[in-house]
MARTI-73466 format. One record per residue (C-alpha): residue number from 1; x, y, z; residue in one letter. Coordinates in steps of 0.05 Angstrom, whole numbers, padded with zeros to 5 digits. Each point is the difference from the previous one (the first is absolute). Layout:
REM MARTI-73466
   num       c1       c2       c3   residuo
   NUM        X        Y        Z         A
...
//
This chain:
REM MARTI-73466
   num       c1       c2       c3   residuo
     1    00000    00000    00000         M
     2    00029    00066   -00022         T
     3   -00010    00069    00030         G
     4   -00045    00019   -00058         A
     5   -00046   -00059    00011         T
     6   -00055    00012    00050         K
     7   -00033   -00060    00032         T
     8   -00069    00006    00029         P
     9    00030   -00009    00070         E
    10    00049    00057   -00010         A
    11   -00055    00044   -00028         E
    12   -00045   -00017    00059         L
    13    00058    00014    00048         K
    14    00013    00067   -00033         R
    15   -00072    00019    00005         L
    16   -00007   -00019    00073         L
    17    00068    00026    00025         L
    18    00011    00060   -00045         A
    19    00003    00050    00056         R
    20    00048   -00041    00042         E
    21    00045   -00011   -00060         L
    22    00004    00075   -00013         D
    23    00020    00012    00073         L
    24    00054   -00054   -00005         L
    25    00029    00032   -00063         Y
    26    00000    00069    00034         E
    27    00035   -00028    00063         L
    28    00052   -00034   -00044         N
    29    00016    00067   -00034         D
    30    00006    00035    00068         R
    31    00047   -00054    00027         V
    32    00044    00006   -00060         E
    33    00003    00077    00011         G
    34    00018   -00008    00073         V
    35    00054   -00050   -00020         E
    36    00030    00051   -00047         D
    37    00003    00053    00055         R
    38    00024   -00041    00061         V
    39    00024   -00066   -00030         G
    40    00074    00019    00009         S
    41    00041    00045    00047         D
    42    00013    00051   -00055         G
    43   -00073    00003   -00020         A
    44   -00021    00007    00073         L
    45    00050    00057    00012         R
    46   -00025    00037   -00062         D
    47   -00073   -00008    00021         S
    48    00013    00022    00072         V
    49    00043    00059   -00023         H
    50   -00056    00025   -00045         R
    51   -00053   -00006    00055         V
    52    00036    00018    00065         I
    53    00017    00071   -00020         V
    54   -00072    00017   -00017         E
    55   -00024   -00035    00063         V
    56    00047    00040    00044         L
    57   -00020    00065   -00033         Q
    58   -00074   -00013    00011         R
    59    00012   -00024    00072         A
    60    00041    00062    00015         N
    61   -00055    00045   -00026         A
    62   -00058   -00036    00036         S
    63    00034   -00023    00065         D
    64    00066    00035    00007         H
    65    00009   -00010    00076         E
    66   -00012   -00074   -00004         R
    67    00049   -00013   -00056         I
    68    00051    00045    00034         A
    69   -00005   -00040    00064         R
    70    00008   -00064   -00040         T
    71    00060    00019   -00043         I
    72    00037    00048    00046         A
    73    00032   -00053    00046         P
    74    00027   -00037   -00061         L
    75    00029    00063   -00032         V
    76    00031    00025    00065         L
    77    00033   -00067    00015         S
    78    00029   -00002   -00070         S
    79    00028    00070    00008         I
    80    00030   -00016    00068         R
    81    00033   -00063   -00027         E
    82    00029    00038   -00059         E
    83    00027    00054    00047         I
    84    00034   -00053    00044         R
    85    00030   -00036   -00059         N
    86    00026    00064   -00035         S
    87    00014    00044    00059         R
    88    00068    00027   -00021         D
    89   -00024    00014   -00071         M
    90   -00061    00037    00027         L
    91    00042    00042    00048         V
    92    00048    00019   -00056         D
    93   -00057    00018   -00046         A
    94   -00036    00043    00051         L
    95    00062    00031    00031         Y
    96    00006    00059   -00048         P
    97   -00073    00019    00011         I
    98    00000   -00008    00076         T
    99    00069    00032    00003         G
   100   -00025    00063   -00033         R
   101   -00061    00002    00046         L
   102    00043   -00008    00061         V
   103    00049    00052   -00026         A
   104   -00056    00050   -00012         A
   105   -00027   -00012    00070         A
   106    00070    00009    00030         V
   107    00010    00064   -00040         R
   108   -00065    00029    00025         N
   109    00015   -00020    00072         A
   110    00070    00029   -00006         F
   111   -00027    00065   -00030         R
   112   -00050    00008    00058         R
   113    00057   -00014    00049         L
   114    00043    00054   -00032         L
   115   -00058    00049    00003         E
   116   -00011   -00014    00074         N
   117    00075    00008    00013         L
   118    00001    00065   -00039         N
   119   -00059    00027    00040         D
   120    00034   -00019    00065         R
   121    00065    00032   -00023         L
   122   -00036    00063   -00020         D
   123   -00033    00004    00069         R
   124    00062   -00019    00039         S
   125    00044    00054    00031         V
   126    00069   -00021    00025         S
   127    00070    00027    00005         F
   128    00028   -00048   -00053         D
   129   -00056    00019   -00047         R
   130    00013    00074    00008         L
   131    00075   -00011   -00007         F
   132   -00009   -00039   -00065         N
   133   -00044    00054   -00028         R
   134    00050    00054    00019         L
   135    00057   -00040   -00031         R
   136   -00040   -00010   -00064         A
   137   -00012    00075   -00005         K
   138    00074    00015    00011         I
   139    00027   -00052   -00049         T
   140   -00054    00009   -00052         G
   141   -00017   -00074    00002         S
   142   -00068   -00032    00013         S
   143   -00018   -00027    00068         E
   144   -00007   -00069   -00031         A
   145    00073    00002   -00024         E
   146    00023    00020    00069         I
   147   -00037   -00059    00031         L
   148    00028   -00048   -00052         L
   149    00071    00024    00014         L
   150   -00011   -00015    00074         Q
   151   -00018   -00073   -00014         N
   152    00050   -00055   -00021         P
   153    00004   -00013   -00076         P
   154   -00040   -00056   -00032         F
   155    00025   -00041   -00059         D
   156   -00020   -00062   -00041         I
   157    00059   -00047   -00010         T
   158   -00026   -00065   -00030         D
   159   -00059   -00033   -00035         L
   160   -00010   -00075   -00007         L
   161   -00053   -00043   -00034         V
   162   -00003   -00072    00028         I
   163   -00040   -00061   -00022         H
   164   -00038   -00017    00063         R
   165   -00014   -00075   -00008         P
   166    00074   -00017   -00016         T
   167    00037    00058    00034         G
   168    00039    00014   -00064         L
   169    00022    00070   -00017         L
   170   -00033    00025   -00064         I
   171    00033    00069   -00006         A
   172    00037    00051    00042         R
   173    00009    00075   -00010         I
   174    00049    00037    00046         A
   175    00019    00073    00010         D
   176    00063    00018   -00038         E
   177    00037    00015    00065         G
   178   -00024   -00061    00038         A
   179    00046   -00059    00014         S
   180   -00016   -00072   -00022         M
   181    00034   -00034    00058         A
   182   -00056   -00050    00012         V
   183   -00016   -00053   -00052         D
   184   -00066    00016   -00032         S
   185   -00024   -00073   -00006         D
   186    00019   -00013    00072         L
   187   -00037    00062    00022         M
   188   -00062   -00021   -00039         A
   189    00001   -00070    00030         G
   190    00010    00025    00071         M
   191   -00055    00052   -00008         L
   192   -00049   -00053   -00025         T
   193    00018   -00045    00058         A
   194   -00009    00056    00050         I
   195   -00069    00016   -00028         M
   196   -00021   -00073    00002         A
   197    00025   -00007    00071         F
   198   -00037    00063    00022         T
   199   -00064   -00024   -00031         R
   200    00005   -00069    00031         D
   201    00020    00027    00068         A
   202   -00049    00057    00008         F
   203   -00061   -00017   -00042         G
   204   -00031   -00036   -00058         S
   205    00007    00020   -00072         A
   206   -00063    00042    00003         T
   207    00019    00040    00062         D
   208    00049    00047   -00035         G
   209    00072    00005   -00024         E
   210    00066    00027    00024         L
   211    00004    00072   -00027         S
   212    00064    00031    00030         T
   213    00068   -00022    00026         L
   214    00040    00051    00039         T
   215    00074    00001    00019         F
   216    00026    00066    00028         G
   217   -00019    00055   -00048         D
   218   -00008   -00050   -00058         A
   219   -00068   -00029   -00017         E
   220   -00023   -00053   -00050         L
   221   -00072    00014   -00025         H
   222   -00037   -00061   -00027         L
   223   -00058   -00005   -00049         M
   224   -00026   -00071   -00011         T
   225   -00047   -00040   -00044         S
   226   -00007   -00076   -00005         P
   227    00053   -00002   -00054         A
   228    00044    00062    00007         V
   229    00037    00038    00056         I
   230    00022    00072   -00011         L
   231    00054    00021    00050         A
   232    00024    00073    00005         V
   233    00060    00017    00045         A
   234    00002    00071    00029         T
   235    00041    00041    00050         R
   236   -00025    00055    00045         G
   237   -00071    00014    00025         P
   238   -00049   -00016   -00056         A
   239   -00051    00053   -00020         P
   240   -00073   -00015    00013         A
   241   -00016   -00005   -00074         A
   242    00052   -00055   -00014         L
   243   -00049   -00057    00014         G
   244   -00050    00028   -00050         T
   245    00054    00009   -00053         A
   246    00026   -00071    00009         L
   247   -00071   -00027   -00004         Q
   248   -00012    00035   -00066         E
   249    00065   -00024   -00031         E
   250   -00013   -00071    00023         F
   251   -00071    00000   -00029         V
   252    00029    00024   -00067         D
   253    00053   -00055    00003         L
   254   -00051   -00055    00013         I
   255   -00046    00026   -00054         E
   256    00055   -00001   -00053         R
   257    00041   -00060    00022         W
   258   -00045   -00041    00046         G
   259   -00015   -00056   -00049         E
   260    00072   -00006   -00024         T
   261    00030    00000    00070         L
   262   -00052   -00050    00027         R
   263    00031   -00054   -00045         D
   264    00073    00020    00014         F
   265    00046   -00062    00000         T
   266    00067    00032    00014         G
   267    00012    00045   -00059         S
   268   -00036    00043   -00051         L
   269    00011    00008   -00074         L
   270    00051    00053   -00017         D
   271   -00050    00051   -00027         F
   272   -00046   -00013    00060         Q
   273    00058    00011    00049         Q
   274    00020    00065   -00034         R
   275   -00071    00026   -00002         A
   276   -00011   -00018    00073         L
   277    00065    00034    00022         E
   278   -00019    00062   -00041         T
   279   -00068    00003    00036         D
   280    00034   -00009    00067         L
   281    00050    00056   -00014         R
   282   -00058    00046   -00018         N
   283   -00035   -00019    00064         S
   284    00065    00011    00040         F
   285    00009    00068   -00033         R
   286   -00072    00020    00016         Q
   287    00009   -00020    00073         L
   288    00064    00042    00003         L
   289   -00038    00059   -00028         Q
   290   -00058   -00008    00048         R
   291    00044    00000    00062         K
   292    00015    00074   -00011         A
   293   -00073    00022   -00010         E
   294   -00024    00052    00049         V
   295   -00053   -00029    00044         V
   296   -00037    00065    00012         R
   297    00004    00074   -00018         R
   298    00012    00053    00053         P
   299   -00065    00011    00038         P
   300   -00039    00063   -00016         Y
   301   -00062   -00021    00037         K
   302    00012    00048    00059         A
   303    00002    00059   -00049         L
   304   -00063   -00026   -00033         A
   305   -00035   -00004    00068         V
   306    00022    00071    00016         L
   307   -00025    00024   -00068         A
   308   -00068   -00033    00012         V
   309   -00005    00032    00069         L
   310    00018    00068   -00029         A
   311   -00054   -00008   -00054         V
   312   -00051   -00021    00053         L
   313    00019    00061    00043         A
   314   -00007    00047   -00059         L
   315   -00066   -00033   -00019         G
   316   -00027    00008    00071         W
   317    00022    00072    00003         G
   318   -00033    00015   -00067         G
   319   -00064   -00035    00022         Y
   320   -00001    00039    00066         S
   321    00009    00066   -00038         A
   322   -00055   -00018   -00049         Y
   323   -00046   -00021    00057         R
   324    00010    00067    00037         D
   325   -00011    00038   -00065         Y
   326   -00064   -00038   -00014         R
   327   -00025    00012    00072         V
   328    00012    00075   -00009         D
   329   -00036    00001   -00067         I
   330   -00060   -00038    00028         L
   331   -00008    00044    00062         T
   332    00008    00064   -00039         Q
   333   -00050   -00022   -00052         T
   334   -00050   -00020    00053         A
   335    00009    00066    00037         T
   336   -00011    00041   -00064         R
   337   -00062   -00042   -00018         T
   338   -00032    00013    00069         L
   339    00019    00074   -00001         A
   340   -00036    00008   -00067         A
   341   -00067   -00014    00034         D
   342   -00027    00067    00028         P
   343   -00048   -00035    00047         T
   344    00059   -00026    00040         L
   345    00029    00069    00016         T
   346    00011    00008    00075         G
   347   -00008   -00074    00016         Y
   348    00059   -00036    00034         P
   349    00022   -00052   -00052         I
   350    00068   -00034   -00002         D
   351    00031   -00045   -00054         V
   352    00055   -00051    00016         A
   353    00030   -00063   -00031         Y
   354   -00002   -00065    00040         D
   355    00064   -00038   -00019         T
   356   -00022   -00065    00033         E
   357   -00068   -00003   -00035         L
   358    00026    00037   -00062         R
   359   -00062    00044   -00002         T
   360   -00015    00075    00000         V
   361   -00036    00015    00065         T
   362   -00047    00059    00009         V
   363   -00019    00022    00071         T
   364   -00038    00059    00028         G
   365   -00072    00026   -00004         L
   366   -00048    00006   -00060         F
   367   -00064    00042    00000         P
   368   -00045   -00056   -00024         D
   369    00002   -00071   -00029         I
   370   -00012    00024   -00072         D
   371    00061    00044    00002         T
   372    00042   -00057    00028         R
   373   -00023   -00048   -00056         L
   374    00013    00053   -00052         R
   375    00070    00012    00027         A
   376    00014   -00075    00001         E
   377   -00020   -00006   -00073         E
   378    00044    00060   -00019         A
   379    00059   -00031    00036         L
   380   -00009   -00067   -00034         A
   381    00000    00034   -00068         A
   382    00060    00044    00015         A
   383    00044   -00055    00032         L
   384   -00013   -00054   -00054         D
   385    00015   -00068    00030         D
   386    00023    00024    00069         A
   387   -00050   -00024    00054         P
   388   -00033    00053    00043         V
   389   -00023   -00011    00072         Q
   390   -00050    00051    00028         M
   391    00004    00007    00076         R
   392   -00034    00068    00004         A
   393   -00063    00012    00040         A
   394   -00063    00036   -00021         V
   395   -00035    00056    00039         V
   396   -00063   -00029    00033         P
   397   -00068    00021   -00028         R
   398   -00021    00068    00024         G
   399    00065    00009    00038         G
   400    00052    00054   -00009         S
   401    00073   -00011   -00014         G
   402    00062    00028   -00030         G
   403    00009    00074   -00012         A
   404   -00075    00018    00002         I
   405   -00012   -00029    00070         A
   406    00019    00063    00038         P
   407   -00043    00043   -00046         R
   408   -00061   -00045    00009         I
   409    00010    00000    00075         A
   410    00003    00076    00001         A
   411   -00062    00004   -00044         L
   412   -00037   -00046    00048         E
   413    00020    00045    00058         A
   414   -00027    00061   -00035         V
   415   -00064   -00035   -00020         V
   416   -00008   -00026    00071         A
   417    00004    00071    00027         D
   418   -00053    00023   -00050         G
   419   -00045   -00058    00017         L
   420    00007    00015    00074         A
   421   -00024    00070   -00014         D
   422   -00057   -00027   -00041         I
   423   -00018   -00046    00057         D
   424   -00005    00058    00047         D
   425   -00044    00038   -00049         R
   426   -00044   -00062   -00009         L
   427   -00010   -00002    00075         D
   428   -00023    00072   -00004         G
   429   -00047   -00019   -00057         L
   430   -00030   -00055    00042         D
   431   -00016    00051    00054         E
   432   -00029    00045   -00053         A
   433   -00044   -00057   -00025         K
   434   -00027   -00010    00070         S
   435   -00015    00073    00004         A
   436   -00035   -00004   -00067         I
   437   -00045   -00055    00026         L
   438   -00018    00042    00060         E
   439   -00006    00065   -00037         Q
   440   -00028   -00011   -00070         S
   441    00000    00074   -00013         A
   442    00076    00001   -00001         R
   443    00005   -00058   -00049         T
   444    00013    00042   -00062         A
   445    00052    00042    00034         A
   446    00035   -00060    00029         L
   447   -00001   -00036   -00067         E
   448    00031    00062   -00031         T
   449    00052    00001    00054         T
   450    00013   -00074   -00009         L
   451    00008    00009   -00075         D
   452    00048    00057    00012         D
   453    00038   -00041    00050         G
   454    00005   -00059   -00048         L
   455    00024    00045   -00056         A
   456    00051    00030    00046         E
   457    00021   -00071    00021         A
   458    00008   -00021   -00072         D
   459    00041    00062   -00015         S
   460    00041   -00013    00063         R
   461    00011   -00072   -00021         L
   462    00025    00021   -00068         D
   463    00047    00050    00032         D
   464    00024   -00054    00048         L
   465    00012   -00049   -00058         A
   466    00040    00052   -00039         A
   467    00040    00016    00061         A
   468    00012   -00074    00012         A
   469    00028   -00009   -00071         V
   470    00046    00060    00010         A
   471    00024   -00026    00066         R
   472    00010   -00071   -00028         A
   473    00047    00026   -00054         N
   474    00047    00029    00053         T
   475   -00008   -00053    00055         L
   476    00063   -00044    00009         E
   477   -00019   -00045    00059         L
   478    00029   -00071    00004         S
   479   -00044   -00061   -00002         L
   480    00014   -00019    00073         D
   481   -00017    00071    00025         Q
   482   -00066    00003   -00037         T
   483   -00024   -00071    00014         K
   484   -00028    00017    00069         A
   485   -00033    00064   -00025         A
   486   -00030   -00037   -00059         A
   487   -00027   -00054    00046         T
   488   -00032    00052    00046         E
   489   -00030    00040   -00058         Q
   490   -00025   -00063   -00033         S
   491   -00037   -00016    00065         A
   492   -00034    00067   -00002         R
   493   -00017   -00007   -00074         I
   494   -00029   -00069    00014         A
   495   -00043    00031    00055         G
   496   -00024    00054   -00047         L
   497   -00014   -00049   -00055         E
   498   -00039   -00042    00048         T
   499   -00041    00061    00020         A
   500   -00014    00029   -00069         I
   501    00015   -00056   -00050         G
   502   -00009   -00075   -00015         D
   503    00028   -00041    00059         P
   504    00015   -00060   -00045         A
   505    00039    00042   -00050         A
   506    00038    00033    00057         A
   507    00018   -00069    00027         L
   508    00024   -00023   -00068         F
   509    00044    00061   -00009         R
   510    00029   -00008    00069         F
   511    00018   -00073   -00010         M
   512    00031    00013   -00068         A
   513    00046    00055    00027         G
   514    00021   -00024    00069         N
   515    00041   -00055    00031         A
   516    00031   -00018    00068         L
   517    00076   -00013    00004         F
   518    00035   -00045    00050         F
   519    00071   -00006    00027         S
   520    00001   -00070    00032         E
   521   -00054   -00053   -00006         V
   522   -00064    00036    00025         A
   523    00033    00064    00027         D
   524   -00021    00064   -00035         F
   525    00057    00042   -00027         R
   526   -00037    00064    00022         D
   527   -00052   -00019    00054         P
   528   -00029    00071    00002         S
   529   -00012    00004   -00075         A
   530   -00026   -00072    00000         A
   531   -00051    00017    00055         E
   532   -00025    00060   -00039         T
   533   -00008   -00041   -00064         T
   534   -00037   -00056    00038         L
   535   -00046    00050    00033         S
   536   -00018    00031   -00068         R
   537   -00010   -00069   -00030         L
   538   -00045   -00022    00057         A
   539   -00042    00063   -00008         A
   540   -00007   -00010   -00075         L
   541   -00019   -00074    00008         I
   542   -00052    00019    00052         G
   543   -00029    00053   -00047         A
   544   -00001   -00047   -00061         A
   545   -00057   -00048   -00014         P
   546   -00002   -00060    00045         E
   547    00008   -00049   -00058         D
   548    00068    00028   -00018         M
   549    00059   -00040    00026         R
   550    00074    00016    00000         V
   551    00058   -00048   -00014         R
   552    00062    00014    00043         I
   553    00061   -00024   -00041         V
   554    00067   -00010    00034         G
   555    00068   -00001   -00037         Y
   556    00073   -00013    00018         S
   557    00069    00011   -00030         D
   558    00043   -00056   -00030         E
   559    00038   -00015    00065         I
   560   -00014   -00072    00023         G
   561   -00034   -00060   -00032         S
   562   -00066    00004   -00039         S
   563   -00038   -00035    00056         R
   564    00028    00046    00054         A
   565   -00016    00062   -00042         N
   566   -00072   -00024   -00010         S
   567   -00009   -00009    00075         L
   568    00030    00069    00016         I
   569   -00044    00034   -00052         S
   570   -00062   -00034    00029         L
   571    00020    00022    00071         D
   572    00003    00072   -00024         R
   573   -00069   -00004   -00031         A
   574   -00028   -00032    00063         A
   575    00030    00055    00044         A
   576   -00035    00054   -00043         V
   577   -00066   -00038    00004         V
   578    00005   -00005    00076         D
   579    00012    00075    00005         R
   580   -00059    00017   -00046         L
   581   -00046   -00046    00041         V
   582    00024    00037    00062         A
   583   -00020    00066   -00035         L
   584   -00071   -00026   -00009         G
   585    00002   -00034   -00069         V
   586   -00042   -00064   -00001         P
   587    00048   -00059   -00011         P
   588   -00045   -00032   -00052         E
   589    00014    00060   -00046         R
   590    00075   -00014    00000         L
   591    00042   -00054   -00035         I
   592    00074   -00010    00016         A
   593    00047   -00034   -00049         I
   594    00076   -00004   -00010         G
   595    00035    00001   -00068         R
   596    00072   -00007    00022         G
   597    00053    00036   -00042         A
   598   -00043    00007   -00063         S
   599   -00011    00069   -00031         K
   600    00063    00034    00026         P
   601    00000    00076   -00002         L
   602    00076    00007    00002         S
   603    00063   -00041   -00003         G
   604    00020    00016    00072         T
   605   -00008   -00047    00060         V
   606    00001    00010    00075         G
   607   -00036    00044    00050         A
   608   -00004    00059   -00047         G
   609   -00026   -00039   -00061         S
   610   -00065    00022   -00031         G
   611   -00016   -00074   -00013         N
   612   -00017   -00010    00075         R
   613   -00071    00028   -00004         R
   614   -00075   -00012    00004         V
   615   -00046    00023   -00056         E
   616   -00076    00004   -00004         F
   617   -00045   -00029   -00054         E
   618   -00075   -00002   -00009         P
   619   -00031   -00070    00004         V
   620   -00037   -00018   -00064         L
   621   -00074   -00012    00002         A
   622   -00015   -00074    00012         G
   623    00070   -00016    00024         E
   624    00003   -00051    00056         A
   625    00021    00028    00067         V
   626    00060   -00033    00032         G
   627    00064    00017    00036         R
//
């Protein structure tokens, strides 16, 4: 039976198992593909290489921390093993880089050390220092040269390069005047042995290296790497910068010759030996040049400090002069601005500059609050950005103050005399009215007489007023001398107003123009004047309507705390209330309050201050009564 012949059984089998046969064929193809990819070591490596890179990239992107934790130990252990196996090669490869970093750090530290030493030298004062400066001035040399001459000379005599693992001498460069008494190879071997002994005796290979050998004034400075030793012989005290210079030369040597010298077997090729010796001579020559470099320039910092102090002093003097000039300009401008207002003529006003608060301060007495506000606006416009502080008081309502106070007091005296005369005539008129009631026949004659008397009284009053004005223009009484007279005349005027005018209006005028002044706590400054004022006030309150109440307001100066001043001002108001009650005023018509140091009349304090006072105010309708 051939493959082309189909038996009924095969056809039936195909029909019944067609699906399974297709799966078998597909599985066979897949097995053959897998065999091609992993059937041998080479095929497996190629397949894994193609897949593992992509897998790691995707894992790193989706779960970086997990893959890092998994792979990191393997990578670190591999790096550590490689470092242990190739330690010398790694040190030689990294030495030029680390050497430069260390050299830079040493240079910076050395520079800072020199700066600190320079500062201390600049600040130091000693006999040797002064002597060296004087000697430098006389000889014309710098102070640094004098100091160098005082120190022993320093010189570099020899330079050797040694192969460290074998102790063989690679090259030697000596000063032209130096002797070669010691065999170079023997010196190299002994030096290598000494370094190995020191390392074995005093520490492990990682604890450090021998850096200096000293014998008398001679020193051997050593620079080492795992493969090379650079030895420099010197005489005399070495300068501070020698270590940095040697480090730089050694780093350059390792960078240029490190790989060649690491494999040194006893000799170099001729061209290598000549090139190495040429480099070493250049290094030796540079070291000889560096030994004579001046470490620092002569210090001029003291002069710089003096110059700065002089500039600061000049600046402060200029600032002080400018400040005084500005204060003068501000005070003069403020004075001219206030003098330009005619309503302030005759009022005591003073302008000063407060240096602590940096403000223009105005003190004194203004005629009214509107004039004070107008003056404050004018000062703000004239002084630009300079702050102004107004400490001036305002004349109380209805009161008299300043230059017109004596004239008003004199006018009140004249008017009082005229009113007294009118009072006498009114008494006579009252008797005439009684006579008219008894004798009706004389009514017309009495009325004529009364009219004549009133006309004569009006004429007399006009004459008295004119005389009062004339007398006021020439009267030069002081405020203290006229205060008692004004108080007495005001009492008489209040009595007249009570008799012929509105009692409530008379009371208002009296309260607006009068106050009581105190020396200490509740003691009146002038008890006699205070008693007269209280008597007048008690009479006016008694004549006013019964529903009118008076507020007695106490004040204090700024001495003491705010709470103490409030209590003192209340005590003064209470003392006045008690005296008015004793004079017959019902207590329910009086209210005592204390306002402390608010509303000052002047800037003075103490027993003579006008701020220690009691004022009177009408109680508003509907205001609650309380003390």
